[in-house]
N, C-alpha and C positions, 0 to 999 in steps of 0.2 A: 503495502497498498505507500503511495503516494506521502510524504511527511509533509505537516501544513508550511512550514519555512520551503520547500521544493513549490510545492501551491503557492503559493506568495509571491516566489520569485518566477513561477510561469505567468501568472495573471499578471504579475508588473512587468515582463516582457511584453506581453499581449497591450496592456494599455500603452506603452512607450510608442507601439507602434499606428495602436490609434491615435496619438499624442501628435506620432509624426505626422500622419494623416491629416489632422488638424490644422497642423503647423503650415502647410502645404497647402490648405483648400484656404486658409486665411490670409496667407502671408499675399501682402500688397503693395511691399518695399521697391520702389525702384532701383531699375539696374544702376550699379556702383554705390549703394546706400555704403554707409559707413561701417567698419568690422563690428564697432563697439556697438553696435545696436543690442539689446536685451537678444537671449537666445530665443523666448518664444515670441519675440512682437508679432504682431499679426495673426498669432495661434487662435481659434475660438475655442477659448478654455474658461470655465468659470459663465457667471451668471445670476441673474437675482436669486433669493430664496428666503424661506420664514423658518427658522428653528427654534428651538428652545435651550435655552442654556443651563449651565448646573444650579441655577438659583429659580429655574422654572418660570424664569423670565422670557417672552420672545424678543426675537433676536434676526433682525432682517439685516441683508449685504448693506442696505443704503445707513447704518449706524456707522460704518466703518469708513463713510466717504471724507478723503484726504488723509487717508492712512492707510501705511501698507500690510498687508497679509502674508500672513505665514500659514500654510493650510494644509494639513497632515489628515487622511482619513485612516481609523484605526477600529478597535475597540478595547474595551477595559477588561474583556475577560482573556485581551491574546498572552499567550505565554510568553514568548521570546520575540518577536519583531516586532512588536507596538514598543514595548518599555525601553528598547535599544535603540529605535529609530529617535523617541521623543526624549531619551537623553543623551542623544547629539545636536539635537537641534535646538533644545533647551539651553544647555552648557553652550552652543553656538551662539543662542541669542544673547543668553548674561555675559558672556565676555564680548560682545558685541556693544551692550549698553555699558560696561564698564569703561571700555575705550572711547568710544562717544555717546555720554547720555541724552541726548539731546535727538541725535537720530535715532536710536535705540529707542527711545521712547515711541516712535512713529510707527514701528512696527507690535501688528496687532496679531497673537499667538492665536490658533483655531484647532483644535482636535474633535473635528466631524466623527461620530462612530457612525459605522456600515452596520452595528447591531444594535434597533432598537427596540430592539424584543427583551432585552436586560440591560441596555445602558439607557435608565431612568436618569433623570436628573440629578438623585442623589448618590447613585451609583459611579456619574461623573464626577460628581464635587472632590469625593475621596480619593478619587484617581489622579484628576488632573493639579492637584495639589501637592503632589509628590516632583514636581517637573520644572512647577513656574509659577510666581506668584502673580502672575496676568494671563496663565492660558485658560484660555476660554474654553470649553466642552459644549458640544451641541448636540442635541438628540432634536427627536421629532416622531413623527408618523411613519411609518415603512416606505408610505406615498412620497411624502419628504425630501428624506433620505435618496430615495431613487433619484428624484430630478434634482440636487446638488450633486451626486454621485455622476450622474450620465452629463451634467453641465463640466465637473472637471474630470470626464474620461476617464472616471475611474469604475474598475468593475469588483464585485464581489459575491461572494457564493459561502450558504452553509454548508458545512461540512460535520455529517453524523457523528457525534462523539460515543461515550459510554451508558450515555443517559438523555433522554431527550433535553436535559437544561445544561446538559455539558459537551455541547457541539460547539465547533472550532468557526470560526470565520474567516476561509481565502480573500485575499484582499490584494489590490493594487499597492505597490511599497513608493508613494509620491508624495512629495513636498514640494510646493508650491511658493513660489513669494509673488503675490499681485501687487502693482502701483498702488496709488492712489485713488484713483479711477475704475478700480478693479479689473485691470487686463494684466493678462500672464507676462513677467519679464523673465523667470528662470525657475530649472527645479532646484533644490539644494539636496548637495551630497550625501547621500546616506550608505548604500549596497557599493561600498567600495571594500576590496579585499586587504588595500592596502592602509587603511586606517583603522581606529578602534573608536570603543564609546569613551575611553579618557584622555585620550588624547589628541590624535590626528584630526578625524570626524568635525568636533565643534571649532577646531581653528578654521578647517575648510570653511563650514556653515558661515560663521564669524564674516571669514573674508569673503564670502559670496555678498551677505548681507551687506559689510561694506561699499562694495564696488557698484550695486543697484541701488542703495537706498540713499537718498538726498536728502 
């Protein structure tokens, strides 16, 4: 049986293919555009959403107008991938905040669940508090989650476990940096065999944030 990590990587590869197609479909930059353009410039990624945060409050994409958004999809019951990814991302964000507090404050970090059945606001509140004081945990109805996942070219599916409530979720392993208008800028580094959760990966995340956050 394929393990959950391998299934997650397979979904990530599939999502990257979809993401590449979205970039090609949405790219309208003129010939000879500067090489410094963001990697995801013109990609059809992101869009309107209405979700619920860890405090039970309704949250909309428009609430973040003027803010950069760091967006990661996962679930709180994930045994391995999500905790490691969030550790990398939030340590990177913390390093960026320390080096440049003004720009760091402009980044709104978001964790959007792909498991709304179990990820209630209360479950998310306990989970996101482990990683960063500003990390927003977002859930919603299955329909709301499906809409926002599709907008971000994220795929996911339930994997049966040893009991009905012990299932896993195979999902895309992607972290997006969006601009203050909600347009995609870049993917943040996650699954890099040359880095680990304690050293290289957070540094690469911080460097990527420093490159694009103005």
